[in-house]
N, C-alpha and C positions, 0 to 999 in steps of 0.2 A: 475506519479509523473511529476514534473515540471525540467526543464533543468537546469543547471549551469548559461546559458545566461537570462533565465528567475526569477533568484534567485534576492532578494533585502534585503540587510543587511548592517546595522549602527554597528559602534562599541562607546559605551559608556565607555570609557578608556580598559579595558580588556574585558567587557560585550559585548556577541554580542547581537542584538536586531533585530531580523528577522522583514520584514514589516509585518504590522498586520491592519486591517480594524476594526476600533472600535465604537460604537453605536455614542457616542459624538461627533468626528469629521467626523465621514464616514455613518452616518445615512441616506445620499441623495444614498447612493449605492445602496440601496433597488429598488430603481428605475431604476438603471444602469442595475444591477441585472436581474430583470423584462424584461428589453428590449432584452438584450442579452439571455435572454430564449427564446423569443417570436421570436427572427431572426432566431435562430435553430429548434425552433418547424416548422415554414412554411419555411423552407428551403430546403425540398426535392428536391433533383434533382440540386440544386446548388453547383458551386464548393468551394472547401475549402478557396480557396483563395478569392471568392466573399465573404463568410461568415465572414472571417477575417477582409476585408474591409469595412463590413457595421459594425464589433463592433468596429473597430476604430475609424468609424466615430463617434458612440455614443459619445466621449470622447473629440470631436474636441475643444470644449468650456472648458474642465473642466481642470481647474488650477493645480490639484491635483491629476496627474494620470501620472506618468512616462511611457514611451514605455515600458519598463518591465513589468511593472503591467497589460498593454493590452494583451501582450503575453502571460502571464501567464493565463488569464480568455481565451484567445482562448485556449492554451492547455488543461486545465480544460474541457472546452465545448466539445473538440475534443475526450477527453475519454471517455465521456458519449454518443458517437454518433458513427453510423455504415457508412463507406465509401464504394462505390465501386469503384475496382480498375480494371483497364484492362491489364493484365500482357502482353497480346500479342499484346499491342497497336505498340511497336518498328516495329513489322512486318509489319503492316498496315502502318506505317510511310515509312518504306522501300518501298512499292510498291506504294505508292502514290507518293515521291522524284522519284523514277526512272522513273515512267510514267511523272511526270511533267517535269523532265530533259531532255525529248526528244524533247519537245516543246519549251524549254527557248530562248528567255525568252518572258515572259508573261506579258500580261497587260490589262487593264480594256475597253481600247476602241482599237480596231485594226486599223492599218492604212497600207499605204504603205511601210512602214518599217519594222513595227511590226506587223504582220499579224495574231497572235494567241491568243486568248482572253481567261482570265483565264475561264470564264463561259463554254468556249468551253471544254477546258481542264478537268473542273471539272466533267461536263456530261461524258465526254470520259472515266475517272476515274470510275465513279461511276458504269457506264454500265460492265467496266472489272472487275470490284470487286464484283457486284452484290448487292451493296448496295447504298440507297439513301444518296446523298452527305451530306445534314444536320447531316445525322446518322455519317457518315465517321468525318465530321469536329468534333463532339461530341466527338468522341472516341480516336481520332487522339494523343492525349495526356493523355490518361487516365491512364497510368502509371506513370504520375510526382505527386508528393504528393500533391502539389497546384492544380491540376487539377481535383484531386478525387473528385466525387460528392457525397453528403448527399444520403443516404438511409433512415436510421431511427435515431432517437434523444430519448435517453431514459430520458436524462436530470435528472434534481433534481427538487424535488417536491413544493419546494419554493424557492424565491429569496434568503433566510436569507443560505439557506444550500447551493449555490453555494461558497458566501461568507466565511461561515464557512470552506468549503473546502480550498479555497483559502488562508485562515490561517493557518491552518495546512500544505498545501504545500509547503507553506515558510518556516516552521520551516523543514521539511524535507529536503528542498532545502540546506537547513543551513548547516545540518547534512553531506551532500557530504563534509565538508573538516574535518569532525570528524577523530582524529586520536585514541581517547578512551573513553570511557563512563562509568560513575559509575550509578548505579539504586538504590535507597534506597527502598525497598517493605515490607509492612507489610499484605497484601491480595492479591488475586488472582494470587499467587506466580504459580500455574500451566500453567495459560493463558500466564503470562508473560515469562516463560522457554520454552514453547510448541514455541513461537514465535522468543525466542532466538534461537532455534536448526534451525528452518526454514529459519532464517535469514543465519546460517551458521555463528554464531559470537563465537569467543573461550571466555571462560568466566571462573571466579573464584569467588564462594560463600564463605560469610562470615557470620555468625550468629553474631547478634546485641546484646548486653547486656540488652537493653533496650526494646527488643523484635523486629522480623521481621529479614532480611537480607541483606546485601550489596553484589551486584554482580557487579564484575569488570568487563567490555568486552575492549576487546582488540585483535589485530590481526595484518597481515600483514603490515599494515598503519604504525604499531609502531616499527617496527623493520627490514623493509625492504626499500627499495626505496620510496620516497613518491608518494602515488596514492590515486584517489577517489573512486576506483572500492569497498574498503571496507568501505566506506565511505556511500556508497549506500544501503548497508547492516542495517548499523543503520538506514538511513532513513525509511527503510521498517521495522524495529521494532518501529516505534514512532505511528503509526496509531493505533495497536494495545495495544500500552500502555497506550494512552491516553483514550482508555475505559475501563480500570482498574480502581481500586480504593488504596488508599492508598500507593503512591508511590511518590519520587522524584526522579529528572535524574539530572546529572552534565557532559555535554560533554566538551571537550577539542578539540578545532577547529585551523587549520592553517590558519594565517594569511598574507596578501601580504608582511608586514614588518617583517616576519619569528618570531615573538612572538604569544605565544598561545594565544586565546580568550576563554572565557567561556560562553557557554551555558547552562541555568538553568531554570529547568520547573519541576511543579509538578502538581498533580490532582487537586489541587485548582485556578489552574491559568486560567481556564473559556474556554480552549479549548474544542471544542468537536470533537470526532472522526464521521467518516462516518461509521466506523464498530458498530455492536450492542456490547453493554455491555456483557461479561460474563455470562452465566448461575450459579445462585448460587449452583445449582446441575445437575452432570452429566446425573444423570437418575432417575427415581422414585423411584427405591429401596433405594438409599441413602436418597432422601428426605424424605421417609418414616420410615427408621431408626433413620435420625437424630431426627422426629417428635416421634417417639416412645422412644427413649432413653432419651430426653431432654437435656438442656443445661448443668444441673448438677445432676449426681447421686450417691448416696454412695459413696461420697467423690471424683467422679471422673467428671471432667469438659469435656465437648465433645465441639473440635474445629474443625472447618473445614478447610482442607488442612493448618493446623497449623504449619507443618514442611515442611524441603527442605533437603533431604538426597543427599548427593554429593560426587563423588569420580572422582577426574580430571572432564573429560567432561561429566561423565554419572551423570544424575541426576534422582532422585525420588520424586514425593510430591505424599505421601499418601493421601486416600481420607479424614482421619480422626483422629485427634489427641488426645486421651485420657491421660489428665494430672491430677493426684492425687493430693490432699492437701498437702502431703509430697514430692513433686516434681519428683515422678516417673511419667515416660511417656511410652504409649502404641501406635503404630500404627496401622491403620488399612485400608487396601485395599480391596476395593469390588468390585468383578469380575461377571461383567453381561455377555452378550454375549463373548463366550470363544471358543476356537479351541485348541487341544493339543500342537500346537505350540506356542500359546498364553500365555499357562498357565506356557508351559516350559521358556518363557522368564520371567514370576513372579517368578519362582524358583531362575531361575540364580539372579533375582534381591534380591532375599533373602539372597542367598549366598554371593554376593556382599557386604551386609551391615549384615551382620552376627551379628554383635555387638550390633544392636540394636533390640529392642521389636517391632517385625512386626509381626502382622495377617493378613491373606488373605480370605477374605469371598468368597466363591466359592459356586454356586448352588451344592446341595446337589448330584446329578446325577453324576457330574463330578468327585467327589471324588471317585467313584469306580473305575476310569479310573486312579487314582492317584498312583504313586509310593512314593514319598518322600512327606508325608502329616502330617509332626508333626505341623508344625502351619498352616493347613488351617483347616477354621472352616464352615461347611454346614450352608445354608440359603435357 
């Protein structure tokens, strides 16, 4: 992700508008992106600073490219690269400086007043360290970020991938200032909740009358002293959220003038995540079951991940929801690979949501080891 110094955001009234490259205005940026990728693809052995200078030079005559945008491009390119660091470089510097200090001052051309040349001292240092001077000079500052040398560049498959990643990264950087977020979602519940938990976001879930759920996300930033650390957790949620379907989001942001601004997004805004969309089914067992049952049978509709059960910070999204024409609902969770401990966790989930009709489908062989199997069905 970008740093706050690389973030570009404008405000239209109370609406936050992060920097975004669009085809109509920035179509020529494809050529810039291709050139940046070529710099890195051919840059093995060059320092980070040298690569950044070349990227900056590309935009020398471009009137519509602020320095923060260039810095953001460099950051995203660096994230797809591997650099060689020399953590022991400080020891090498100490040896070189100590040896050079004995002959100070050094000059390029010695005379009667200054008798010691740089070339002589470099040769003496190389012999003392038992390494050629060019190698010493190359590694002398290898622990400094700008002097690290590029080893490999995995890069982006196409120039447009870099531009899309830039747009998402600017959205993420804007969320560093977020204090709270609301997500309305009708699909991909399990994926969204999984990443909410991975991001360690406190959440409250409310079922909506028209279908779907509203998830309120808040945390320390809303109750304690202002901090952007929790905003980073909001930013981490964005990439997987963009890969999902059937959602919209509204985030409240801090602003320099101490009045909140709002960032609003949905799955129809055209942003593309670098993460793949979630699979429709978690296993072939679920896929085969859904195909065999069909969408509707004997008055029961089968809905994939159609409900979220929640109790404070504990959430559970069963694999399927059976909804009868009369409104009755039964939930089904299919257990594939299992261990006794995993099965016990599922039983605890059943006890936590004992007021709901939940069935666990487990491999038939596991029932022999099961004690509390009232709501377990074999397959």
